[in-house]
N, C-alpha and C positions, 0 to 999 in steps of 0.2 A: 516455096519450091521458085526456083528462078523461072522468067519468063511466064509467069500464071497472071491471070486478068484478076487485079482486085481492087474491087469498090469501096471508095471512103465517102461516106456521105458524111457530110461537115468536116473534111478533108481540108478547108479554108481556115478554120477554127485554131484554136489554142494550140490545143492537144493534136486534132488532127493534122497539122503541119509537122510536127515531129514525127508523129507515124510515118504518113505521106513520105518523106525524107529517108525515113529507116527503109521502108520498104523498097523505094526506086533503087537503095544505095545496094539492097541485097538482089538486085533483078528482077523486080516485078515488075508488070506492066500498070500502072496506079491510075483509076478514073475517081478525080475529086469530084465530087457532087456537091452543090451548093446552088443557092439563091443569085448570089453574086458569080459565079464560074463564069457568064456570057462576057463578065469584062476583063478576064484573066487570061493569059497566056501562058503556055510554059519555056521554059530555057533547056528541059532536060527532055531527051527522047522518050523515056518513062513515065513521061505524067502528063496525063490529058486533063482539061477541065469541061464540067459538062454542068449543064444548069440543070435543075431540079429541085422538087419539092416533095417532101415524103408524105405530103396531104394529097398529092394527085397518085390515086392507084396505078393508072396506067401509064404515067411518064418512070414510074419505079419499077414495073413491068419490063420496059423496054432497057432500063439501064440495067436492070440485072440478068439479063440475058446474057450469056458466055462468063459471068464472072464467077470462080471457083471459091472465093471467099469475100463475102459483103462486111464490111464494117460501119455500124449506124453511130455515129456522134451526135445527131440532130439534137439541136434544143428545143424550139418551137416554143409556144405559150403564147400568153398574151394578157390583156384587162381581166378577160372574164371567162370562168369555168370553161364554157363553151368551146373556146381556144384551143385549151388544154385538151379536151376530149377529141377536136378535131385533128391537133397536130403533133400532139405526143402520143397520146393513145392510138390514135387513127394511125398517125404514122408509122408508128411501131407497128401495129398490126398490118399495114401496106407494104414496108418492107419485107416483115416474114412471110406473109402470102407468095410475096414476089421472088425470094429464096426458096418455098418450098416448091415453084410453078416451076422454076429453073432448076431445081434439083442442086442448090449450092452445096458445097462441101460444108462450109461451116458460116453462122451469122455472128459476129461479135457485137453484141450492145452494151453502149456506156451509159449505165444509170448513174447515181450519185449517193453519195455518203447521206444526202440530204431525204432519202428514202427513209431513212431510220431514225429511229428514236436514241439521243443520244444525250441525254440529259440526268440520266443515272449512272451512279459510280460504280465501278467495276469494269472488267475487264471481258470481251464478249468476242467469240468468232460467229461467223455467218451463219452456223446452224442454230446457234441460240439466238439469233438475233433478226427475226423477221422485218417486213417492211409496213409501212404505216398507210398502206392501201385501204383498212376497215376503218380508219379515225377521220371523222367529221372534222374534229380540231386541228386539223394540219392544213398547212399551207397549199394553194392549187399547186405549185411547180412540186410538192414532195410527194400530195396524191396522185399528180399525174405520173411521174417518174416511177411510183410504188404499182399503181394499175396494171403501168406496161409491164413491168416485170412479171406481175401475173399472167398478162395476157401471153407473153413467149412461153412462159414456164407451162402454161395449158396447151398451148401448142406444140410443146416439145413432149409432154406426156402422150396427148391422144393423137398426133399428127406424125409425132419423131422429130419437129424440127430441131435442126442439129444447132442449137442456139448456145452461146457463154455469155454471162452476164458481168461486168466488171462497175465496182462502184468506187470511184475514185473520192479520196476526201479535201483535204486542203492544198488543193494544186497551185506550186509556185515555179517560176524560172521566168527565163527569156521570153518575150512574146506575153507574159501577163501583166500582173499589177504587184508592184512593190507593197503597197499596204493591202493586203487582202482582206475582204469585207469580215473574215471569219475573226480578225484582231477586234473588230469593233466598228465603230461609226468613227470616220475621218470629219468631224467638224472644221478645221482650216488646215491649212498645209503640213503643219506638224503636231496636230493635236488628235490624239485617239483616246474614245470612250468605250473602255472596252465592254464585251459580255461577260459580266459578272466580274471576277478578282484578277483575272489574269494569272493565277497558280497553276491552272490544270497544263499539263502537257496537249497541246496541239496535233492533230493527225495529220501532220503536215505528209508532202510525198511531192517529188521533182518531175516537173512534166516529162521530165527524158525519162524517168523511171516509168511513169505512167506508160507512157510509147512503148517502151522494152516489155511491159508486160503484155500489154497488146497483141506485140509482133510475136513474142513467145505461145501465143494462146493459136496464132495462125496455124501450126503445125504439129502441136503437144496431142499425143494421144488420149483418149478416155477421158476427156473433160467436158463433154457434152451435157447441158442442165446442170451445169454447177455454177455458181454465183460468186466472186470475189471480190472481197473488200480489199482497197489499195491505200494503206498509209505506209511512208516512211518509217525508218528505224531511228531517225534524228527527230525529237519531237519535242522542240522550244515551248515553253508556254509563250503567252501573247505578250506579258510582259518583258520576258528575255528577249523575244525578238524583236520588241522595239527598240530595246538597251542595243539590240546588234543593229538596230537600221540607224541609232545614233551614233554609233561608234565608229561605221564603216561609212557613212555620209559624211559626216563631221557636222552634222545638222540637229537641232535640239529638238528633235522626235520626243514625245511626251506619252506616256499611258496613264490614264486614269481609269481605276475599277468602277464599276458600278454594280449596284443589286440588280439582279433579274427582274426581282418581283416590282421593283420602280420604274424599271424599264417599261414592264406591261402595265404599270399603273398609268404612265403617261401615254403609252399607248394607246388603251380603253378611253383614256378621257378624251383623246383627240378624235376617236371614234364616236362618241355619243355626242359631243357636239356637232359634229357633220350630221349625226343620223336627226339631231333636234333641228339642225337648218336643211333635211332632207336633201344632200347633196347624193345628184346620184354617182353610182359607181362605189359607193360606201361598202366595204368591208369588212368586219371584224376578225383579228388575227388572235387564235386561240392560246392561253396561256400555255400550252404544251410545245407549241411552236418557239416561244423564246427560250423554253426550259433545254431544249434540244440543239437549240444556236450554241448555249454555254458549250458544246463539247466537254464536256465532263468523262463521255463514256469511251474506256479504251479499247479501241479496234486490234485485235490479235491476228495479224494477218499472214500467219503461218502456211496456212492453205494454198496460198498463191507461189511460196516459197516452195513448198512441198510439191505441189501438181506441177508449176510452171519452171522450177528453178530460177525463180524470180531474184534478185539481190540487188536492192534499192543501196542507193547512199548509205555509208553507215559510218562514215567519217565526219564528225560537225564542222571542219572548217572548210570541206570540201562541198558539203550540203548549202552554208552559207555563202558560198564563192558562187554557186549554182543560182541559189535563190534571191539574193541580195546583189553582189557584184556587179552583177550585169545591169543594174540600173543605175550603177556610179558612174557619173562622168568625172575625168580628171581634173582635180583642185589645179589652176593657175597657179603657178608663181606669185607671190604678194598677195593672195587671198588671204585675208585677215583669219580663216580657219586654220589655216597652217602655223600661227603663232602661238607657242607656249603659253599657258596661261602663268600671270604672278606666282 
């Protein structure tokens, strides 16, 4: 509704910037909360920046006061599990408690598909795919977000917290990265070592489509307590995506497939060497993390379309225009890349 006060925690980030712009264009007064907000000034009368950290319980109580809807897009984390307990799980709890204290109409929390296991073939919906909270063989980010989801859903069941959870997948577009980490390891400017063979459709989604889903959730009735996975309708494989990069940039990008088992073997060897040398901060990554990173599970996102009326970009050319062309600089006349091959 126009004129209402909306708090966007993490609103200065990749997805948050687009969401903030859409909310302001719709007439809302948007309070953007981030750790870097003290150095920012807005040119829009509908947007203000506010310094704050989700790990600060009292600060969250101050900021949320008077808001009708709160978006939590915070990331957090660090090198130790204690960082995730404090900033990810504890931060989500602090925001949720502030929302309950001030009677916020809806809390919209952004998690990630990294909270899921996506290493098994087949197609799944939100109902059939639980998170990885109970797995000790997943990474700290995955576990942190999974446990945050569980805390919020417990507060929904026991204290009627009006929360909606979103899990964006491989988010692409302006403000992000042309070479997303989901494609593989970028070992130099044009060489990408894949997570697996690169033949499986990736759960890509455009940043504007994610922001629109979050925007729709603000006023859609009857969705409290639901979780939505967000992957778009255009899902190129990693090999296809790199080929599109090569075609649109006229640079010789190359994709090299790798065995997940071999990747894990190399990682395990490095871990053992550090363990023998007794290097501090050495942590073992489970094989399940590597399997999930191949993203072979296909996400059925029909729930978001049915409940929210969400319509992600379905035209392949438009998808690549938004995902790739925004990073392509015009090639000056006379550049050798414009010369036709013999």
